[in-house]
N, C-alpha and C positions, 0 to 999 in steps of 0.2 A: 460476788465482789461488786459488780456493776450495779445490781439492785441495791446493794447496801448504800453505796455513794449516792445514787440518784435519789434515794429516800431521804438521807440526811441533808444533802443540799437543798431539797424542797424545804425541810423543817428549818435547818440551821440559817440558810440565807435569807429566808422570808423572816426570821426573827431578827435578823441583822438590821433590816430596814424598819421593821414595825417596833423595834425594842424587845428586849427579852420578856417572854411571857411572865406575868406576875403571879401565877398560881403558886399558893403556899399551902402545904400540908396542913398547917393549923387552921385553914379554912374549914376543915372537916375534923371535929373533934369527937371522939367516942365518949359515951357516958359509960362509967364502970359498970360492968355486968350486962350491958346491952350491945347489940350489934350496931354499928355504924351504917346509917341509911344513905346510900349514894346511888343515884340513877345511873343507868348505862350511858346516858348522854354526859352526865357530869364526869364519870370515870374516863371515858374516850377524851374529853376535852382536856382533863387533868394529865392523862398520859402523853397527849401530843405535846403539851406544854413541858412536861418533864423530858421527853425525848428531845426537844429543841435546846432546852437548858443544859442537858447532859452532854449533847454534842459539842455545845461550844465550850464547856469546861474540859471535855476531852481533848478538843482541839488546842486549847490554850496549854495545856500541860504537855501534849506531844510537841507542839511548836516549842515549848520551853526546852524539853529534852534535845530536840533537833538543833535548834539555834545555838544553844549552849556548846553543844558538841562541836559545831562549825567554827564558833568563835575561839574557843580554846585550842583547836587544831591549826586554825588558819590565820588569825588576826596577827599582823606584825607588831600591833602595839598592845598586845594582851597584858604586859606588865603595868600599863597605865589603867587597867580596868578598875572602876569605882562602882559601877551598877549597870543595870540594863532593864529594859521594859518592852513590852509588845502591846500593840494596838491594831485593831482591824481597820481597813480601808474598804469600805463598801463600794467604791466605784470600780474596784477590780477584783473583789472577792479575794483579798490577800491579807496576811498578817505581816506587820513590820516588826522587826526587832532593833531597837535602838541601844547600842552599847556606848557607854560614855565614861569620861575621866572625871578626876576631882574638880575640874574647872567647867564641868557641864559641856564639854565639847563632845561630839559624836566621833568616836574612833573607830567604829565598825557598824555596818548596817546591813540587814538581811531582810529580803522581801520574799515571802512564800505564797504563791498563787495556789488557792485551795481548789481551783478547778482543774488546772493543768498539771500541779505537782512541781511547777517550775520554781526554782530557788535561785534568786540573784543576790550578789553580795557587793558591797562597796567599802574600800578602806580609806576613802577620802576623808580627811580631817575636815571638820566643819563645826560651826557653832549650831546648838540646838535651835530650832525655830521657837517662836512665842507659844505656839500651840503645844509643842513637844514639852517646853518648860513647865507650862501650866498643867497638863495633863500629869506629868511626873510628879510634881509638887502634891497634887490632889491624891494621887495613888499612894505615894509615901505617907501621907497624913492618915489614910485609911488603914494601911497596912500596920502602921506603928499603933494606932489605936487599938486594932484587933490583938495584936501581939502581946499587948500588957494586960489583957483581961484575964481574970483568975478562971473563967470557965474553960479556957483552953488546956491548962495543965501541961503535964509532961506526956510525951507519946509512950505507947507501950513498948516494951523491950523488942529490938530488932527492927524497928521502924522510925520514922523521923516525919514531922509535919511538914507539909508543902502548903504554900500560900499562892492563891491566884486571885488577882483582882480583875473583874470584868465589868466593863462600862454597861449598865443597864439601860440608861437613857440620858437626857442632858442634865439629870439632877442627881442620879444615884449611882453608886458603884457597889457590886456585890463582891464581899471577899470570901472565898472559900478556904476552909481549913480542913485538910484531909490527909490521910496517911500515904506515905510513900515507903518503899523498902528497896534494899539491894539484895535481899534473900531471892534465890531462884526458885520458881515454882509455887509461888503462892500469891494470892490476891488479897491485898490488905483493906478488907471491908471494915467499917465502923469507925468510932471515935472521930466523927466528922461533923462539921458546923458550918453555917454561913451567916454573914452579918452584912446588913445594907447600911450603907454609910452616906451621908451627905458629903458635899465637896468641901466642908470644914472639918472632915474627919469624925463628926459625931455618928455614933451607932444608933440607927432608928429601928432596926428590927433584928432579931436574932432567931435562928433555926437550928435545932439539934436534930440529927437524922437517926443516930443509934445510941444505945446505952453503953455499948461496950465495943471491943474490937474483935475481928475473927480473921486469922491468917488462914484463908482457905486454901487448901492444895490443889493445884491443877491436875496432878496426877497422883495415883494410888498404885504402889508396887510396879511403877514404871509404865502404867497404863493411864491415858487420859481419862479424867472424870467424865462420866456420862451424864450425870445429873447433879446439878449444884444448887442448893437453896439454903436460904437462912429466913429466919422470923424477925418481923418487925414489932415494935412496941406500938401502943395506942396512938402517941404523938406523930407517928410517921405511918399513916396506913396504907400507902402506896409504894412503890419502887422509888427510891431516892436518886436524884441526878447524879450524886456522887457515887452510888452503887454502879450505875450504867457507865460512867466515865472510867472508874477504876477497872471494871470488867474489860472494857474495850483496851485499855492500856496493858493489863497484866494478863487477863484471861484470853482474850481474842488475839492480840498481837503477839504476845510473848508466849501464851500457853496453847493456842491453836484451838481453843474452845468457842462454841458458837452461840451458847445459851446459858442462862441462869434463871432461877426462880426465887421469889419472895413470898412468904406466907404472911397474910395480913389477919391476925386474930380479930381485929375490931370489924373486919368486913366478912371474915370467914371465907376469904378468896385466895387463890394462888395466882400470882402475877409472874409471867415469863417474858424476859426480854430475849429477843432473837436477833442475832446479827445478820441473818440471811436475807431478811427484808427491813431490818432496822424497825422492829415493831414491838409493842407490849401487847400480849394476849392474856386472858384471865379466864378462870374457871373455878369450880368447887374444889376443896382440898384434894379429893380422890383423883381428880382430873390430871394431877401432875404425874401420876404413877402408871397412867394408862399408855399403851403404844401410841405413837403419834396418829396413825390412822384411825384410832378409835377416839381421839380427843375431840369433843365438841366445843371448839374454842369461839369466845366471843373476842373478836380482834378490833384493834383501833383502826385498822385499815377499813 
């Protein structure tokens, strides 16, 4: 656990100051019938970028789960709830949740320090600051723009779409659309997208990570799944940030699993995400079936 958190802190907090890495899977496109050519250096750089992006998405969704639970349990003004948003504060490595009423007054505020795990709350009624009003206006523009696009469609049965807006830099917001579920014992992979928007709500870039959805069980006959993997299509040759974020939420935290793998036909490689050291390693297809002590891994570490 300590290694896991020290690894992601190095990646995620570094990304917080430098801006979210802008690696995109479409930067590497396979030609039909041919293997995609990527050097080890390109794969390692892409994997580190994906790890950083994935952890920020995981953190945003985990913060959402936690803060919403605290608010609806403890806020004395929850009947006045109109909306809420979160944003990172890079000076203290924390996320802030702002819950507001129809008059854009803050009715509840939660601060969660990522390093210490300390959570502080305030139920002091106050006006939103200009920066909070501005950010929420931009965020709502982007969410509204994405939610009306035809590409999203209806979620698969037994799931719902979650939307997370993450500030990339001073000009862009990335809106993730991914599956959530209340079903126990499954990980809702697939049917996921991301959209990069400017502050006027214009969609500038679109990414699709999977063609279909997979409700992957975390147990079979009551026993934890030992090996979990799925295959990607050509337009997503590496592990997707949504894969990792959802595995951390549903597979690692709720299911007790520590790793999963993705087969990339366009690279003819298997990529394995491991929570023990928060890394992505990779090798040829037969590598994933070997005992751990026989695996000749190429690691991003």
